[in-house]
C-alpha positions in Angstrom: 47.3 -30.1 128.8 49.8 -30.1 131.8 49.9 -26.3 131.5 48.5 -23.5 133.9 47.4 -20.8 131.5 46.6 -17.5 133.5 43.0 -16.0 133.3 44.1 -13.8 130.7 45.5 -16.4 128.6 42.3 -18.4 129.0 40.3 -15.3 127.8 42.5 -14.9 124.6 42.3 -18.4 123.6 38.5 -18.5 124.1 38.1 -14.9 122.3 40.1 -16.6 119.3 37.2 -19.0 118.7 34.4 -17.3 120.0 33.3 -15.6 116.9 29.9 -14.3 118.2 31.5 -12.7 121.5 28.9 -14.8 123.4 31.3 -15.7 126.2 30.7 -19.4 125.6 32.3 -21.8 123.0 31.0 -24.9 121.2 32.6 -28.1 121.7 33.9 -27.9 118.1 35.5 -24.5 119.1 37.3 -26.0 122.0 38.6 -28.8 120.2 39.8 -26.3 117.6 41.3 -24.2 120.5 43.0 -27.3 121.8 44.3 -28.3 118.3 45.7 -25.0 117.7 47.5 -24.9 121.0 48.9 -28.4 120.5 50.3 -27.2 116.8 51.7 -24.1 118.5 53.3 -25.8 121.5 54.2 -29.1 119.7 52.1 -31.3 121.8 51.8 -35.1 121.7 48.4 -36.3 121.5 48.8 -39.5 123.4 50.6 -38.1 126.4 48.0 -35.0 126.2 45.1 -37.5 126.7 47.0 -39.4 129.2 47.7 -36.4 131.4 44.1 -35.2 130.9 43.0 -38.6 131.9 45.3 -38.5 135.1 44.2 -35.2 135.8 40.6 -36.2 136.1 41.2 -39.3 138.2 42.7 -41.9 136.0 46.2 -43.6 136.8 49.3 -42.7 134.9 49.5 -46.2 133.2 46.0 -45.9 131.9 44.5 -47.9 134.4 41.6 -46.9 136.7 38.8 -44.8 135.4 37.4 -41.3 135.3 33.9 -41.1 137.2 31.4 -39.9 134.6 29.7 -37.4 137.0 33.1 -35.7 137.8 33.8 -35.3 134.0 30.4 -33.8 133.7 31.0 -31.4 136.5 34.3 -30.1 135.0 33.1 -29.6 131.7 30.0 -27.7 132.7 31.1 -25.9 135.8 34.9 -25.6 135.4 35.1 -25.1 131.7 31.5 -23.4 131.4 31.0 -25.4 128.3 27.4 -26.1 126.9 27.8 -29.1 125.0 25.7 -32.3 125.8 28.2 -34.2 127.6 26.0 -36.6 129.2 25.0 -37.8 125.8 28.5 -37.8 124.7 29.6 -40.0 127.5 26.6 -42.3 127.1 28.0 -42.8 123.5 31.7 -43.8 124.8 30.6 -45.3 128.1 30.1 -48.9 126.1 29.9 -51.0 129.2 27.6 -48.5 131.0 29.6 -48.4 134.1 29.3 -44.7 134.6 33.0 -44.9 134.8 35.2 -43.8 131.8 38.0 -46.3 131.3 41.0 -44.7 129.5 40.1 -46.2 126.0 36.5 -44.6 126.7 38.2 -41.4 127.4 40.4 -41.7 124.3 37.4 -42.1 122.1 35.6 -39.2 123.8 38.3 -36.7 123.2 39.7 -37.8 119.9 36.3 -38.7 118.2 36.3 -36.9 114.7 32.7 -36.2 114.9 33.0 -34.4 118.3 36.0 -32.2 116.5 34.1 -30.6 113.6 
């Protein structure tokens, strides 16, 4: 997070976890790729999560929210991921607002059931 990898670097990272050479990766593979990158770069989970939250529209102090529809768009269209992000959002959006507050966003990104 907070990085701007080149297109070549993105393809390399995806190819490292795309075992079937399908051109797409699962949520689990995406999480594994991010975790590997954090270990290599010495990233801080909390600051990475907050950076991602801010990049999606939240505030740097953890206030505000991320619009669920924007998150869905980014995951599906910009990342090209094939996960059921709507279901995952429904599970973490405990108040049903369609807005993902920081605690919900953090839960979405750190849930162990999403990692493996």
